C-alpha positions in Angstrom: 196.3 -13.5 97.5 194.3 -11.4 95.3 196.3 -8.0 94.8 194.4 -4.8 95.0 195.0 -0.9 94.2 193.2 2.4 95.4 194.6 5.7 95.8 193.3 9.0 96.5 191.8 8.0 99.8 191.7 12.0 100.8 190.9 11.2 104.6 190.2 14.0 106.5 193.3 13.8 108.8 191.6 16.4 111.3 191.7 19.0 108.1 188.5 19.8 108.0 188.5 19.2 103.8 185.3 17.6 103.0 185.5 16.0 99.4 181.7 16.5 98.3 182.7 20.0 97.1 184.5 18.6 94.3 181.6 16.6 93.2 178.3 15.2 95.0 180.0 11.2 93.8 182.4 12.0 96.8 179.6 12.2 99.6 180.4 9.8 102.3 183.4 8.5 100.5 185.6 7.1 103.3 182.6 5.0 104.7 181.9 4.0 101.4 185.8 3.1 100.7 185.7 0.8 103.9 182.3 -0.8 103.1 183.2 -1.7 100.1 186.9 -3.0 101.4 185.2 -5.2 104.0 183.2 -6.9 101.8 185.9 -7.4 98.9 189.0 -7.7 100.6 190.4 -11.0 102.6 193.2 -11.4 105.7 195.6 -12.9 102.9 195.1 -10.1 100.1 197.0 -7.1 99.5 196.1 -3.7 98.8 198.1 -0.7 97.1 197.3 2.5 98.2 198.9 4.9 95.7 199.3 7.8 97.3 197.2 11.3 98.8 195.9 9.3 101.7 195.3 12.0 104.4 194.9 15.7 104.3 196.9 16.1 107.7 199.6 18.3 107.3 202.0 16.1 110.5 202.7 13.0 110.7 200.7 12.7 114.2 198.0 13.8 112.5 197.4 11.2 110.1 198.1 8.5 112.3 194.4 8.0 113.2 193.7 7.7 109.7 196.4 5.1 109.0 195.4 3.5 111.7 192.4 3.4 110.9 193.1 1.8 107.5 195.7 -0.4 109.4 192.0 -1.8 110.7 191.0 -3.2 107.6 191.4 -6.7 106.4 194.8 -7.7 104.5 198.3 -6.0 104.2 198.5 -2.2 102.9 201.4 -0.4 101.3 201.2 2.8 101.0 203.0 5.4 98.7 203.3 9.2 99.0 201.4 11.4 96.6 201.3 15.3 96.3 199.2 15.7 99.0 200.8 13.7 101.6 202.4 16.5 103.4 202.3 14.8 106.6 204.6 11.8 105.5 207.7 11.9 107.6 211.3 9.9 107.6 211.0 6.3 106.5 212.5 5.6 109.9 210.0 7.3 112.2 206.7 6.1 109.9 207.8 2.8 110.2 208.4 2.6 113.7 204.8 3.6 114.2 202.8 1.8 111.3 200.1 -0.7 112.4 201.6 -4.1 111.9 199.6 -4.7 108.5 200.7 -1.3 106.9 204.3 -1.1 105.1 205.4 1.9 103.2 207.7 2.2 99.9 210.3 4.7 100.1 213.4 4.1 97.1 213.0 0.4 98.0 210.2 -2.5 97.4 208.2 -4.5 99.4 208.4 -8.6 99.1 204.9 -9.7 99.3 205.4 -12.8 98.3 204.0 -13.7 94.6 205.5 -10.8 93.9 207.4 -8.0 94.6 206.3 -4.4 94.5 208.0 -1.1 93.9 207.1 2.5 93.0 207.6 6.1 93.2 205.6 9.6 93.6 206.3 10.1 89.9 205.3 13.9 88.5 203.8 15.9 86.2 205.4 14.6 82.8 207.5 16.1 79.8 205.0 15.5 77.6 202.2 17.7 79.3 202.0 20.9 77.7 202.2 22.9 81.4 205.4 21.2 82.0 208.1 23.9 83.3 211.6 24.5 84.1 210.6 23.4 87.8 208.9 20.5 87.0 211.7 19.2 85.1 214.1 19.5 88.3 211.4 17.4 90.0 211.0 14.9 87.4 214.1 13.8 87.3 214.5 13.4 91.1 211.6 11.2 90.5 213.0 9.1 88.0 216.2 8.8 90.6 213.9 7.6 93.2 211.8 5.2 91.1 214.8 3.2 89.6 216.3 3.2 93.4 213.0 1.4 93.9 213.5 -0.9 91.1 216.7 -1.8 91.8 215.0 -3.0 94.6 212.8 -4.9 93.7 215.5 -6.7 91.1 217.1 -7.7 94.3 213.9 -9.6 95.7 212.5 -11.0 92.7 214.6 -14.0 91.9 212.3 -14.8 88.7 209.1 -13.5 90.3 207.0 -11.1 88.6 207.2 -7.1 89.6 204.8 -4.4 89.9 205.0 -1.0 90.3 202.7 1.7 92.0 203.1 5.4 91.0 201.1 8.2 92.2 201.5 10.5 89.1 200.4 8.9 85.4 203.9 7.5 83.8 202.5 8.5 80.8 199.5 10.1 79.3 196.8 8.6 76.9 199.0 10.4 73.6 201.1 7.2 74.7 204.2 8.9 74.1 207.0 7.6 76.4 208.4 9.1 79.5 211.4 7.9 81.4 209.4 6.2 84.0 207.7 4.3 81.4 211.2 3.6 79.6 212.4 2.2 83.5 209.8 0.4 84.2 210.0 -1.6 80.5 213.8 -2.0 81.3 213.1 -3.7 84.4 210.8 -5.9 83.0 207.6 -4.5 85.2 204.6 -6.7 84.3 202.2 -4.3 86.0 201.9 -0.4 87.1 199.1 1.1 89.1 198.1 5.1 89.3 196.1 7.3 90.8 195.9 11.0 91.0 193.4 11.7 88.1 189.7 13.1 89.3 186.6 13.5 87.4 185.5 12.0 83.6 187.4 14.3 81.7 190.6 13.7 84.0 190.7 9.8 84.1 191.3 9.9 80.1 194.4 12.0 80.6 196.4 8.7 81.6 197.2 5.9 79.5 195.3 2.9 80.5 195.9 -0.5 79.2 199.0 -2.9 77.9 202.3 -0.6 75.9 205.4 -3.1 75.6 204.3 -5.3 77.9 203.5 -3.0 80.8 200.0 -2.8 82.4 198.9 0.3 83.4 195.8 0.5 85.5 194.5 3.7 86.7 192.8 3.1 90.7 192.0 6.8 91.7 189.0 6.0 94.2 186.4 8.0 92.0 187.8 6.1 89.1 187.3 2.7 90.3 183.5 3.7 92.4 185.2 4.3 95.6 185.9 0.2 95.8 189.4 -1.4 95.6 190.6 -2.3 92.3 191.4 -6.1 91.4 194.6 -6.1 89.6 195.2 -9.8 90.2 194.9 -13.4 91.7 197.8 -15.4 92.7 197.5 -19.3 93.0 199.8 -22.0 92.0 202.2 -20.3 89.2 200.2 -17.3 89.5 201.7 -14.4 88.3 200.1 -11.1 86.7 197.5 -11.6 84.5 
């Protein structure tokens, strides 16, 4: 099994929001993502999608986008982003999701050779724009990540644990945050995140290895609108 990630698909959701207003590199981005996906992902593979999936405002509006994702090869694991206003209750969503699509919300997914967990995250205290209102949301997201990590621990039984977040869990200055402390405490091997768009923004989040955790930016435009290969599992395989 290969493990891929791609965030920020920003599908239309009936909202009529073309993404090329953010630059010509976004022209026809969904067709490019789907074409690249079909060229590299097999049915036995898994793709993590850490947020900002659809511009829809309600779940029934987002469902055609999710169904289109469901028709692509592989298993897909979705996480909420800051623009996923359509995200509904887990029970309601799971009753309607395509068979190949699952979600993570305060829990974890057993993918066989690896357990995946995660939370949306938020603006970090190390960001100069961090406010008192941000503090409340940040602390709530820390609790949600811990719930998900605890669920992963119960499933892992010695298997590696990977995490996905929408917001970067650490900035490029490498200063620790509550998110990185939790990831390290629970022995997470890899964390994929999105949210950052444009060449300047791509450098805002930390990329590389810190205290045993590998951090990968996977926002669609930062990886050329093609799912990013995180690792491949074979016999005795583990996060690389």
